[in-house]
N, C-alpha and C positions, 0 to 999 in steps of 0.2 A: 502495501498501499501505499503508495504516494502521497504528498499534503503539503502544499503549495500558501505559501501567501498570496493575497494578492490584492497589494492597498488601495490602485483605482476602480477595482473592482464596483461597481457601489447601484448597479439595479437589474432588473432583468433584463436588458438586453446586452449590459460590460459579461452578469453568467452563460448566458446563449451562447457570444463568440467563445471564450472563453474553452466552455463545451467541446463547442464542434472545432476549435486549434486541432482539440485533443484529439475528437474523431479523426481530425483530418491523418495525424498519423497514429491511431489506433482503432479498426473502427468498431471494438470488439469491446472494446474499454466501460469499463462502469466507474460513471462521474457524477460525482458527489457535491453542491455548491451550496456554502454557505454563508451568502449575500453580506449577514450581518456582522456573521467576523471576518469577512472577507477569506473564505480561505477556500479549499476545493483537493477533495481527496478523489485519487482515483488509483486501480484497481486497475493496473495494465504492465503485462510481460514487455511490452517497451521499454529502452534505458531513460531514465528519469530524464538524461539531459535533451533526447532528445523532444521529449512533452513540455518540456519546460523552453526550447526553442520554438516551437510552433505558439506555444502561448504568449511569447514576445515579439515572433513574430506580426500576430492580431495588433502589437498591439499594450501588452500589459506584461509587465516585469513583475515577477516572483519573487519571491525567498523562500528557500527549505524547512516545515515547523518542527 
């Protein structure tokens, strides 16, 4: 399980963009977004670096939790 803080994630649209970015590298990833905590939990077999890079490419910086 990968847990990331996404400081700029502030609404449903942001959450959808982050989830779409994760799914772009792993369609089967399980993604749980908590907008209030600005956190995303991802269950995936893909390397964490690739997932973080995809989220960054969507315009959101991340930090590991």
